[in-house]
C-alpha positions as protocol buffer text, in pm:
chain_id: "A"
residue {
  index: 1
  type: MET
  ca { x: 2069 y: -387 z: 4682 }
}
residue {
  index: 2
  type: GLN
  ca { x: 2031 y: -764 z: 4662 }
}
residue {
  index: 3
  type: PHE
  ca { x: 1700 y: -712 z: 4479 }
}
residue {
  index: 4
  type: ARG
  ca { x: 1868 y: -509 z: 4206 }
}
residue {
  index: 5
  type: LYS
  ca { x: 2151 y: -760 z: 4166 }
}
residue {
  index: 6
  type: ALA
  ca { x: 1908 y: -1046 z: 4123 }
}
residue {
  index: 7
  type: PHE
  ca { x: 1746 y: -875 z: 3826 }
}
residue {
  index: 8
  type: ALA
  ca { x: 2075 y: -756 z: 3682 }
}
residue {
  index: 9
  type: GLU
  ca { x: 2221 y: -1105 z: 3640 }
}
residue {
  index: 10
  type: PRO
  ca { x: 2272 y: -1189 z: 3274 }
}
residue {
  index: 11
  type: GLY
  ca { x: 2059 y: -1472 z: 3147 }
}
residue {
  index: 12
  type: ARG
  ca { x: 1808 y: -1442 z: 3428 }
}
residue {
  index: 13
  type: ARG
  ca { x: 1451 y: -1398 z: 3301 }
}
residue {
  index: 14
  type: SER
  ca { x: 1184 y: -1205 z: 3483 }
}
residue {
  index: 15
  type: VAL
  ca { x: 868 y: -1021 z: 3401 }
}
residue {
  index: 16
  type: PHE
  ca { x: 1084 y: -711 z: 3362 }
}
residue {
  index: 17
  type: ASN
  ca { x: 1306 y: -853 z: 3088 }
}
residue {
  index: 18
  type: ALA
  ca { x: 1145 y: -901 z: 2752 }
}
residue {
  index: 19
  type: PRO
  ca { x: 1295 y: -1167 z: 2529 }
}
residue {
  index: 20
  type: ALA
  ca { x: 1532 y: -1027 z: 2270 }
}
residue {
  index: 21
  type: ASN
  ca { x: 1382 y: -985 z: 1925 }
}
residue {
  index: 22
  type: HIS
  ca { x: 1647 y: -1100 z: 1683 }
}
residue {
  index: 23
  type: GLY
  ca { x: 1479 y: -971 z: 1369 }
}
residue {
  index: 24
  type: THR
  ca { x: 1229 y: -1256 z: 1360 }
}
residue {
  index: 25
  type: GLU
  ca { x: 940 y: -1014 z: 1343 }
}
residue {
  index: 26
  type: SER
  ca { x: 966 y: -744 z: 1078 }
}
residue {
  index: 27
  type: GLY
  ca { x: 648 y: -547 z: 1043 }
}
residue {
  index: 28
  type: PRO
  ca { x: 302 y: -570 z: 1193 }
}
residue {
  index: 29
  type: HIS
  ca { x: 155 y: -894 z: 1319 }
}
residue {
  index: 30
  type: PRO
  ca { x: -81 y: -1061 z: 1067 }
}
residue {
  index: 31
  type: ALA
  ca { x: -367 y: -1040 z: 1317 }
}
residue {
  index: 32
  type: ASP
  ca { x: -317 y: -662 z: 1346 }
}
residue {
  index: 33
  type: GLN
  ca { x: -317 y: -636 z: 966 }
}
residue {
  index: 34
  type: TYR
  ca { x: -635 y: -844 z: 943 }
}
residue {
  index: 35
  type: VAL
  ca { x: -818 y: -638 z: 1207 }
}
residue {
  index: 36
  type: GLY
  ca { x: -707 y: -315 z: 1036 }
}
residue {
  index: 37
  type: ARG
  ca { x: -842 y: -435 z: 700 }
}
residue {
  index: 38
  type: GLN
  ca { x: -1168 y: -536 z: 866 }
}
residue {
  index: 39
  type: ILE
  ca { x: -1204 y: -191 z: 1025 }
}
residue {
  index: 40
  type: ALA
  ca { x: -1155 y: -34 z: 682 }
}
residue {
  index: 41
  type: ALA
  ca { x: -1397 y: -278 z: 516 }
}
residue {
  index: 42
  type: VAL
  ca { x: -1674 y: -225 z: 772 }
}
residue {
  index: 43
  type: ARG
  ca { x: -1621 y: 152 z: 756 }
}
residue {
  index: 44
  type: VAL
  ca { x: -1651 y: 149 z: 375 }
}
residue {
  index: 45
  type: GLN
  ca { x: -1953 y: -83 z: 384 }
}
residue {
  index: 46
  type: SER
  ca { x: -2114 y: 159 z: 631 }
}
residue {
  index: 47
  type: ASP
  ca { x: -2038 y: 449 z: 392 }
}
residue {
  index: 48
  type: VAL
  ca { x: -1839 y: 632 z: 660 }
}
residue {
  index: 49
  type: SER
  ca { x: -1525 y: 830 z: 574 }
}
residue {
  index: 50
  type: GLN
  ca { x: -1206 y: 803 z: 776 }
}
residue {
  index: 51
  type: ALA
  ca { x: -1255 y: 1160 z: 894 }
}
residue {
  index: 52
  type: GLN
  ca { x: -1613 y: 1091 z: 1009 }
}
residue {
  index: 53
  type: LEU
  ca { x: -1521 y: 777 z: 1201 }
}
residue {
  index: 54
  type: ALA
  ca { x: -1212 y: 936 z: 1354 }
}
residue {
  index: 55
  type: ARG
  ca { x: -1415 y: 1236 z: 1469 }
}
residue {
  index: 56
  type: SER
  ca { x: -1683 y: 1015 z: 1622 }
}
residue {
  index: 57
  type: ILE
  ca { x: -1429 y: 821 z: 1832 }
}
residue {
  index: 58
  type: GLY
  ca { x: -1213 y: 1120 z: 1921 }
}
residue {
  index: 59
  type: ILE
  ca { x: -893 y: 1053 z: 1725 }
}
residue {
  index: 60
  type: SER
  ca { x: -729 y: 1206 z: 1418 }
}
residue {
  index: 61
  type: PHE
  ca { x: -799 y: 1054 z: 1079 }
}
residue {
  index: 62
  type: GLN
  ca { x: -422 y: 993 z: 1049 }
}
residue {
  index: 63
  type: GLN
  ca { x: -439 y: 773 z: 1360 }
}
residue {
  index: 64
  type: LEU
  ca { x: -731 y: 583 z: 1207 }
}
residue {
  index: 65
  type: GLN
  ca { x: -524 y: 533 z: 890 }
}
residue {
  index: 66
  type: LYS
  ca { x: -246 y: 388 z: 1105 }
}
residue {
  index: 67
  type: TYR
  ca { x: -495 y: 146 z: 1263 }
}
residue {
  index: 68
  type: GLU
  ca { x: -630 y: 43 z: 923 }
}
residue {
  index: 69
  type: ASN
  ca { x: -279 y: -7 z: 782 }
}
residue {
  index: 70
  type: ALA
  ca { x: -162 y: -186 z: 1101 }
}
residue {
  index: 71
  type: ARG
  ca { x: 116 y: 66 z: 1157 }
}
residue {
  index: 72
  type: ASN
  ca { x: -31 y: 107 z: 1506 }
}
residue {
  index: 73
  type: ARG
  ca { x: -212 y: -160 z: 1704 }
}
residue {
  index: 74
  type: VAL
  ca { x: -569 y: -97 z: 1807 }
}
residue {
  index: 75
  type: SER
  ca { x: -631 y: -126 z: 2181 }
}
residue {
  index: 76
  type: ALA
  ca { x: -931 y: -320 z: 2307 }
}
residue {
  index: 77
  type: SER
  ca { x: -1102 y: -2 z: 2426 }
}
residue {
  index: 78
  type: MET
  ca { x: -1046 y: 171 z: 2091 }
}
residue {
  index: 79
  type: LEU
  ca { x: -1174 y: -135 z: 1902 }
}
residue {
  index: 80
  type: TYR
  ca { x: -1484 y: -121 z: 2124 }
}
residue {
  index: 81
  type: GLU
  ca { x: -1532 y: 249 z: 2038 }
}
residue {
  index: 82
  type: ILE
  ca { x: -1487 y: 181 z: 1665 }
}
residue {
  index: 83
  type: ALA
  ca { x: -1737 y: -107 z: 1676 }
}
residue {
  index: 84
  type: SER
  ca { x: -1989 y: 102 z: 1871 }
}
residue {
  index: 85
  type: SER
  ca { x: -1955 y: 393 z: 1631 }
}
residue {
  index: 86
  type: LEU
  ca { x: -2002 y: 167 z: 1327 }
}
residue {
  index: 87
  type: GLY
  ca { x: -2288 y: -24 z: 1491 }
}
residue {
  index: 88
  type: VAL
  ca { x: -2127 y: -368 z: 1472 }
}
residue {
  index: 89
  type: PRO
  ca { x: -2020 y: -613 z: 1742 }
}
residue {
  index: 90
  type: VAL
  ca { x: -1649 y: -613 z: 1827 }
}
residue {
  index: 91
  type: ASN
  ca { x: -1612 y: -973 z: 1712 }
}
residue {
  index: 92
  type: ARG
  ca { x: -1699 y: -858 z: 1358 }
}
residue {
  index: 93
  type: PHE
  ca { x: -1337 y: -745 z: 1321 }
}
residue {
  index: 94
  type: PHE
  ca { x: -1213 y: -1097 z: 1397 }
}
residue {
  index: 95
  type: GLU
  ca { x: -1455 y: -1295 z: 1177 }
}
residue {
  index: 96
  type: GLY
  ca { x: -1259 y: -1509 z: 934 }
}
residue {
  index: 97
  type: LEU
  ca { x: -928 y: -1463 z: 1115 }
}
residue {
  index: 98
  type: PRO
  ca { x: -738 y: -1791 z: 1091 }
}
residue {
  index: 99
  type: GLY
  ca { x: -755 y: -1971 z: 1425 }
}
residue {
  index: 100
  type: ASN
  ca { x: -1069 y: -1781 z: 1525 }
}
residue {
  index: 101
  type: GLU
  ca { x: -1321 y: -2017 z: 1365 }
}
residue {
  index: 102
  type: THR
  ca { x: -1640 y: -2082 z: 1557 }
}
residue {
  index: 103
  type: ASP
  ca { x: -1918 y: -2332 z: 1514 }
}
residue {
  index: 104
  type: SER
  ca { x: -2187 y: -2064 z: 1496 }
}
residue {
  index: 105
  type: ALA
  ca { x: -2475 y: -2107 z: 1256 }
}
residue {
  index: 106
  type: ALA
  ca { x: -2430 y: -1754 z: 1119 }
}
residue {
  index: 107
  type: PRO
  ca { x: -2288 y: -1770 z: 765 }
}
residue {
  index: 108
  type: PRO
  ca { x: -1979 y: -1557 z: 700 }
}
residue {
  index: 109
  type: LEU
  ca { x: -2029 y: -1230 z: 520 }
}
residue {
  index: 110
  type: PRO
  ca { x: -1959 y: -1255 z: 148 }
}
residue {
  index: 111
  type: VAL
  ca { x: -1621 y: -1124 z: 41 }
}
residue {
  index: 112
  type: ASP
  ca { x: -1657 y: -847 z: -210 }
}
residue {
  index: 113
  type: GLU
  ca { x: -1349 y: -779 z: -424 }
}
residue {
  index: 114
  type: ARG
  ca { x: -1450 y: -414 z: -454 }
}
residue {
  index: 115
  type: ILE
  ca { x: -1459 y: -365 z: -76 }
}
residue {
  index: 116
  type: ASN
  ca { x: -1116 y: -527 z: -40 }
}
residue {
  index: 117
  type: PHE
  ca { x: -977 y: -296 z: -308 }
}
residue {
  index: 118
  type: ILE
  ca { x: -1129 y: 15 z: -151 }
}
residue {
  index: 119
  type: ALA
  ca { x: -992 y: -89 z: 187 }
}
residue {
  index: 120
  type: SER
  ca { x: -641 y: -136 z: 41 }
}
residue {
  index: 121
  type: ALA
  ca { x: -381 y: 140 z: 44 }
}
residue {
  index: 122
  type: GLU
  ca { x: -399 y: 161 z: -337 }
}
residue {
  index: 123
  type: GLY
  ca { x: -777 y: 194 z: -329 }
}
residue {
  index: 124
  type: ARG
  ca { x: -769 y: 464 z: -64 }
}
residue {
  index: 125
  type: ARG
  ca { x: -506 y: 660 z: -261 }
}
residue {
  index: 126
  type: LEU
  ca { x: -718 y: 633 z: -576 }
}
residue {
  index: 127
  type: ILE
  ca { x: -1033 y: 750 z: -398 }
}
residue {
  index: 128
  type: GLU
  ca { x: -850 y: 1034 z: -222 }
}
residue {
  index: 129
  type: GLY
  ca { x: -709 y: 1144 z: -560 }
}
residue {
  index: 130
  type: LEU
  ca { x: -1051 y: 1128 z: -723 }
}
residue {
  index: 131
  type: MET
  ca { x: -1209 y: 1326 z: -441 }
}
residue {
  index: 132
  type: GLN
  ca { x: -962 y: 1609 z: -501 }
}
residue {
  index: 133
  type: LEU
  ca { x: -1080 y: 1643 z: -861 }
}
residue {
  index: 134
  type: HIS
  ca { x: -1356 y: 1878 z: -970 }
}
residue {
  index: 135
  type: PRO
  ca { x: -1690 y: 1690 z: -991 }
}
residue {
  index: 136
  type: ARG
  ca { x: -1706 y: 1737 z: -1369 }
}
residue {
  index: 137
  type: VAL
  ca { x: -1358 y: 1588 z: -1409 }
}
residue {
  index: 138
  type: ARG
  ca { x: -1451 y: 1300 z: -1178 }
}
residue {
  index: 139
  type: SER
  ca { x: -1752 y: 1232 z: -1398 }
}
residue {
  index: 140
  type: ARG
  ca { x: -1530 y: 1224 z: -1707 }
}
residue {
  index: 141
  type: VAL
  ca { x: -1281 y: 989 z: -1539 }
}
residue {
  index: 142
  type: SER
  ca { x: -1571 y: 760 z: -1449 }
}
residue {
  index: 143
  type: ALA
  ca { x: -1693 y: 767 z: -1810 }
}
residue {
  index: 144
  type: LEU
  ca { x: -1341 y: 688 z: -1931 }
}
residue {
  index: 145
  type: ILE
  ca { x: -1318 y: 387 z: -1698 }
}
residue {
  index: 146
  type: ALA
  ca { x: -1659 y: 262 z: -1818 }
}
residue {
  index: 147
  type: ALA
  ca { x: -1549 y: 300 z: -2182 }
}
residue {
  index: 148
  type: LEU
  ca { x: -1227 y: 110 z: -2111 }
}
residue {
  index: 149
  type: ARG
  ca { x: -1424 y: -167 z: -1941 }
}
residue {
  index: 150
  type: GLU
  ca { x: -1653 y: -196 z: -2244 }
}
residue {
  index: 151
  type: GLU
  ca { x: -1354 y: -198 z: -2481 }
}
residue {
  index: 152
  type: LEU
  ca { x: -1186 y: -474 z: -2280 }
}
residue {
  index: 153
  type: ALA
  ca { x: -1510 y: -676 z: -2289 }
}
residue {
  index: 154
  type: ILE
  ca { x: -1508 y: -653 z: -2671 }
}
residue {
  index: 155
  type: VAL
  ca { x: -1140 y: -751 z: -2691 }
}
residue {
  index: 156
  type: ASP
  ca { x: -1192 y: -1047 z: -2452 }
}
residue {
  index: 157
  type: PRO
  ca { x: -1530 y: -1203 z: -2541 }
}
residue {
  index: 158
  type: LYS
  ca { x: -1465 y: -1486 z: -2290 }
}
residue {
  index: 159
  type: GLN
  ca { x: -1516 y: -1234 z: -2010 }
}
residue {
  index: 160
  type: GLU
  ca { x: -1773 y: -1387 z: -1775 }
}
residue {
  index: 161
  type: SER
  ca { x: -1946 y: -1065 z: -1683 }
}
residue {
  index: 162
  type: GLY
  ca { x: -2066 y: -833 z: -1955 }
}
residue {
  index: 163
  type: ARG
  ca { x: -2298 y: -647 z: -1723 }
}
residue {
  index: 164
  type: PRO
  ca { x: -2210 y: -284 z: -1650 }
}
residue {
  index: 165
  type: GLY
  ca { x: -2096 y: -213 z: -1297 }
}
residue {
  index: 166
  type: GLU
  ca { x: -1970 y: -567 z: -1234 }
}
residue {
  index: 167
  type: PRO
  ca { x: -1592 y: -596 z: -1211 }
}
residue {
  index: 168
  type: MET
  ca { x: -1397 y: -821 z: -1440 }
}
residue {
  index: 169
  type: PRO
  ca { x: -1243 y: -1116 z: -1256 }
}
residue {
  index: 170
  type: VAL
  ca { x: -880 y: -1054 z: -1155 }
}
residue {
  index: 171
  type: GLU
  ca { x: -754 y: -1355 z: -1357 }
}
residue {
  index: 172
  type: ARG
  ca { x: -903 y: -1207 z: -1673 }
}
residue {
  index: 173
  type: ARG
  ca { x: -768 y: -857 z: -1607 }
}
residue {
  index: 174
  type: LEU
  ca { x: -414 y: -986 z: -1560 }
}
residue {
  index: 175
  type: ALA
  ca { x: -416 y: -1213 z: -1869 }
}
């Protein structure tokens, strides 16, 4: 009985009482968001679909989406399984995370705006929508996008990249 009373006292902290969260943390932790984006980026760079990766590690693709969007935290063992399945070291998901800098001689991987877009929720929705279209319609949508890109290049001759397949810088697209 004394044991229970000791832990029931108000204001007394123990390993059993978690500190109250007074709304200071709304949403996922930035580190969880970063790791989720890195999982998505590595998966896309490896040309692996969410369904393929999820199947290979024994989870649903919805659960993988939750990891990538940081709605659910990835456990260490699951991160290990994801890294093994994608053929990358676990620390790859933490490269570039603020506070995780190392003095290694290995240069950081280049950031590719296209990969970041594809790994974003908007990019995934766009790709999922395109994949539901008939291949002929997808081809026409692709041709339309290429024509729009060319038209924008004519309208804005200051565009740095006139080469097909290279994205227009964000600053120019938003101007």
